C-alpha positions as CSV (number, residue, x, y, z in Angstrom):
1,M,127.4,90.8,80.3
2,A,124.7,91.8,82.9
3,S,121.2,92.0,81.6
4,V,117.7,93.2,82.7
5,E,114.3,92.1,81.3
6,I,111.7,94.9,81.6
7,E,108.0,94.2,81.5
8,H,106.7,97.5,80.2
9,F,103.0,97.8,81.1
10,T,101.4,100.5,79.0
11,D,98.4,101.4,76.8
12,P,98.2,103.2,73.4
13,N,95.6,105.7,74.8
14,C,97.5,106.8,77.9
15,P,99.0,110.3,77.6
16,F,101.2,109.7,80.6
17,A,102.8,106.6,79.0
18,Y,103.3,108.6,75.8
19,S,104.8,111.5,77.8
20,A,107.2,109.0,79.4
21,E,108.6,107.9,76.1
22,P,111.6,110.3,76.3
23,I,112.7,108.5,79.5
24,R,112.4,105.0,77.8
25,R,114.4,106.4,74.9
26,R,117.1,107.6,77.3
27,L,117.3,104.2,79.0
28,S,117.5,102.4,75.7
29,W,120.4,104.6,74.6
30,V,122.3,104.3,77.9
31,Y,121.9,100.6,78.4
32,G,121.3,99.3,74.8
33,D,121.0,95.6,74.3
34,Q,121.6,94.9,78.0
35,L,117.9,95.6,78.3
36,T,115.2,93.3,76.9
37,W,111.8,95.0,76.7
38,R,108.6,93.0,76.9
39,T,105.7,95.3,76.1
40,R,102.4,94.4,77.8
41,M,99.0,96.0,77.5
42,V,97.1,97.3,80.6
43,V,93.8,97.6,78.5
44,L,92.5,100.8,80.2
45,S,89.0,100.4,78.9
46,E,86.8,97.9,77.1
47,S,84.2,100.5,76.1
48,S,83.9,104.2,75.8
49,E,81.1,104.1,78.4
50,E,83.7,103.1,81.0
51,Y,85.1,106.7,80.9
52,A,81.7,108.2,81.4
53,K,81.1,106.1,84.5
54,K,84.3,107.4,85.9
55,G,83.3,111.0,85.1
56,L,85.9,111.6,82.5
57,T,85.2,113.9,79.6
58,T,86.9,115.0,76.4
59,E,87.4,118.4,78.0
60,M,89.3,116.9,80.9
61,V,91.5,114.8,78.7
62,D,92.2,117.9,76.5
63,S,93.3,119.7,79.7
64,T,95.7,116.9,80.5
65,Y,97.1,116.9,77.0
66,A,97.7,120.6,77.1
67,R,99.4,120.3,80.5
68,L,101.6,117.4,79.4
69,S,102.6,119.1,76.2
70,H,104.1,121.9,78.2
71,D,106.0,119.6,80.6
72,P,107.4,116.9,79.9
73,G,106.9,118.2,76.4
74,M,105.8,115.5,74.0
75,P,103.6,117.0,71.3
76,F,99.8,116.7,71.3
77,V,96.9,117.8,69.1
78,V,94.5,119.3,71.7
79,G,90.8,119.2,71.0
80,G,88.7,117.9,68.2
81,R,87.8,114.5,69.5
82,D,84.1,113.7,69.9
83,H,84.5,110.9,72.4
84,L,87.0,109.0,74.5
85,P,87.8,105.7,72.8
86,A,87.8,102.2,74.2
87,T,91.5,101.0,74.2
88,A,90.8,97.3,74.0
89,P,90.7,97.1,70.1
90,A,94.0,98.9,69.9
91,C,95.5,96.7,72.6
92,R,94.4,93.6,70.8
93,V,96.1,94.8,67.6
94,V,99.4,95.4,69.5
95,V,99.4,92.0,71.1
96,A,98.4,90.3,67.8
97,A,101.4,91.9,66.1
98,R,103.7,91.1,69.0
99,E,102.6,87.4,69.1
100,H,102.7,86.8,65.4
101,A,105.3,89.1,63.9
102,G,107.5,89.6,67.0
103,P,108.1,92.1,69.8
104,A,109.6,94.8,67.5
105,A,106.5,94.7,65.2
106,G,104.2,95.0,68.3
107,D,106.2,98.0,69.4
108,R,106.0,99.6,66.0
109,V,102.2,99.2,65.9
110,L,102.0,100.7,69.5
111,R,104.0,103.7,68.4
112,R,101.8,104.4,65.4
113,L,98.6,103.9,67.4
114,R,100.0,106.3,70.0
115,L,100.8,109.0,67.4
116,A,97.3,108.6,66.0
117,Q,95.6,109.1,69.3
118,M,97.8,112.0,70.4
119,G,97.6,113.5,66.9
120,G,93.8,114.0,67.0
121,D,92.3,110.6,66.1
122,V,90.4,108.1,68.3
123,L,91.6,104.5,68.5
124,D,88.2,102.7,68.3
125,V,87.7,103.8,64.6
126,P,88.6,100.8,62.3
127,A,90.2,103.1,59.7
128,V,92.5,104.6,62.3
129,L,93.6,101.1,63.4
130,D,94.2,100.1,59.8
131,R,96.3,103.1,59.0
132,A,98.5,102.6,62.1
133,I,99.0,98.9,61.1
134,E,100.0,99.9,57.6
135,E,102.4,102.6,58.9
136,A,104.0,99.9,61.1
137,G,104.7,97.9,57.9
138,L,102.0,95.2,58.4
139,E,98.9,94.2,56.5
140,P,95.7,95.1,58.3
141,A,93.8,92.0,57.1
142,A,96.6,89.8,58.5
143,V,96.7,91.5,61.8
144,H,92.9,91.4,62.2
145,A,93.0,87.6,61.5
146,W,95.7,87.3,64.1
147,V,93.4,89.1,66.6
148,A,90.9,86.3,66.2
149,D,93.6,83.7,67.2
150,P,92.6,82.2,70.6
151,A,96.3,82.4,71.6
152,V,96.3,86.1,71.0
153,Q,93.1,86.5,73.0
154,E,94.7,84.5,75.8
155,A,97.8,86.8,75.7
156,V,95.7,89.9,75.9
157,A,93.8,88.5,78.9
158,A,97.1,87.5,80.5
159,D,98.5,91.1,80.0
160,K,95.4,92.6,81.5
161,A,95.4,90.2,84.5
162,A,99.0,90.8,85.2
163,A,98.4,94.6,85.2
164,R,95.7,94.0,87.8
165,H,97.8,92.1,90.2
166,P,100.5,94.5,91.2
167,L,103.6,93.3,93.0
168,P,103.8,94.0,96.7
169,A,106.4,96.7,96.2
170,A,104.0,98.5,93.8
171,A,101.1,98.1,96.3
172,A,103.3,99.9,98.9
173,L,103.1,102.9,96.6
174,D,99.4,102.9,96.4
175,R,99.1,106.4,95.1
176,R,100.8,105.3,91.9
177,L,98.1,102.6,91.3
178,A,94.6,103.0,90.0
179,D,91.2,101.4,90.7
180,W,89.5,98.7,88.8
181,E,86.4,96.7,89.6
182,Q,88.1,94.2,91.9
183,G,91.0,96.2,93.4
184,R,94.1,98.1,92.2
185,R,96.1,98.0,89.0
186,Y,99.2,99.3,87.5
187,T,99.1,102.8,85.9
188,C,101.0,103.6,82.7
189,P,103.8,103.2,82.3
190,T,104.9,100.7,84.9
191,Y,108.2,98.9,84.6
192,V,108.8,95.5,86.2
193,L,112.5,94.8,86.1
194,H,113.8,91.2,86.2
195,H,117.5,91.0,86.7
196,D,119.9,88.1,85.8
197,T,120.7,87.9,89.5
198,G,117.1,86.6,90.0
199,R,115.9,89.7,91.7
200,S,113.0,91.8,90.5
201,S,111.9,95.4,91.2
202,V,109.0,97.6,90.1
203,I,108.6,101.2,89.1
204,P,104.9,101.9,89.0
205,G,103.4,104.9,87.1
206,F,104.8,108.0,85.6
207,N,108.0,109.2,87.3
208,P,110.9,111.6,86.7
209,I,114.1,110.3,85.1
210,E,115.9,110.4,88.4
211,V,113.8,107.6,89.8
212,Y,114.8,105.3,87.0
213,E,118.4,106.2,87.3
214,V,118.5,105.3,91.0
215,V,116.6,102.0,90.5
216,F,118.9,101.0,87.6
217,A,122.0,101.9,89.6
218,N,120.9,99.9,92.6
219,C,119.6,96.9,90.7
220,G,122.0,96.8,87.8
221,P,125.4,98.1,89.0
222,A,127.1,95.8,86.5
223,L,125.4,97.3,83.5
224,D,127.6,99.3,81.2
225,Q,126.5,102.8,80.4
226,R,126.9,104.3,76.9
227,P,128.3,107.9,76.7
228,D,126.0,110.7,75.7
229,P,125.6,111.2,71.9
230,E,127.8,113.8,70.2
231,T,125.1,115.1,67.8
232,A,121.3,115.2,67.6
233,T,121.2,113.6,64.2
234,E,123.2,110.6,65.7
235,I,120.2,110.1,67.9
236,L,117.7,110.1,65.0
237,T,119.9,107.6,63.0
238,W,120.1,105.4,66.0
239,A,116.3,105.5,66.6
240,G,115.5,104.7,62.9
241,E,112.2,106.6,63.1
242,P,111.1,110.2,63.7
243,L,111.6,111.4,67.3
244,A,109.9,114.3,69.2
245,T,112.0,117.2,70.3
246,A,111.5,116.0,73.9
247,E,112.8,112.5,73.0
248,V,116.0,113.9,71.4
249,A,116.5,116.2,74.4
250,A,116.2,113.3,76.9
251,V,118.6,111.0,75.0
252,A,121.1,113.9,74.7
253,G,120.6,115.0,78.3
254,I,119.9,118.6,77.3
255,S,116.9,120.9,77.3
256,R,114.2,120.9,74.6
257,D,115.3,124.3,73.4
258,A,118.9,123.2,73.1
259,A,117.8,120.0,71.3
260,R,115.8,122.1,68.8
261,E,118.8,124.3,68.2
262,R,121.0,121.3,67.5
263,L,118.4,119.7,65.2
264,V,118.1,122.9,63.2
265,E,121.8,123.5,63.0
266,E,122.4,119.9,61.9
267,G,119.8,120.0,59.1
268,A,117.2,117.6,60.5
269,T,113.8,117.8,58.9
270,E,111.0,119.1,61.2
271,L,107.6,117.4,61.0
272,A,105.0,119.7,62.7
273,F,102.8,117.8,65.1
274,G,100.3,119.7,67.3
275,T,102.0,121.6,70.0
276,D,105.6,120.8,68.8
277,A,107.2,118.5,66.2
278,F,108.9,115.3,65.3
279,W,112.3,115.2,63.6
280,T,113.9,113.0,61.0
281,V,117.1,112.8,59.0
282,D,118.1,111.3,55.7
283,N,120.4,108.3,56.3
């Protein structure tokens, strides 16, 4: 069976990476276990002051949240935050979970941190971090002890460094990169695909689904593709966790309105969240 390993460069505080989750869900549905995901942290900021130096404000971020909630349509809580948080503490928590409890645990923590930030919290508050860790099924005290592990600190530094040394193909798409003190870095999300043929390719930044479909078709023509799901609740059962309307729609290949209609008709439970909702189903 053909296979592709994907280095997924992301950050729990990036609204674009969060808004790209429907695409990642679609790819995971279509290609299944032929894809191996390796989540890596960009570490967008070490301190809240970094945002001020760049001229970013909470009002600007709220405007971005509002725009992204309309299209692509992931739900956001807009407003209410008194500062822009450093993302380094949250990134360290994700990597600690990844390195000590496994990639799936790291991804669960990332998901909960993302929902906290996009749901109205800020990620540099210890209580917010602890709640996300607990919701991901881990013990906060254990995770914080892991954060202090030198091997975890090295892994965070390696993730951050890799994000700041883009592949040549990404550098050719400079408008999809961002500045840092010594050059250019990946924006979120960036996918670096490593194929079992020995080839690699990169998809930097936030892109429409068609870009990913073309890259996967060209770089992985031997990959089997799973048919579209027959029901919306089938998607929720497969995911094993609540999904946003936009995520269900992307996996099903239908509009958000059509996804919502299916979810209601099939008896899924709606969990209000800011500008829209997440959905769950009793298994």
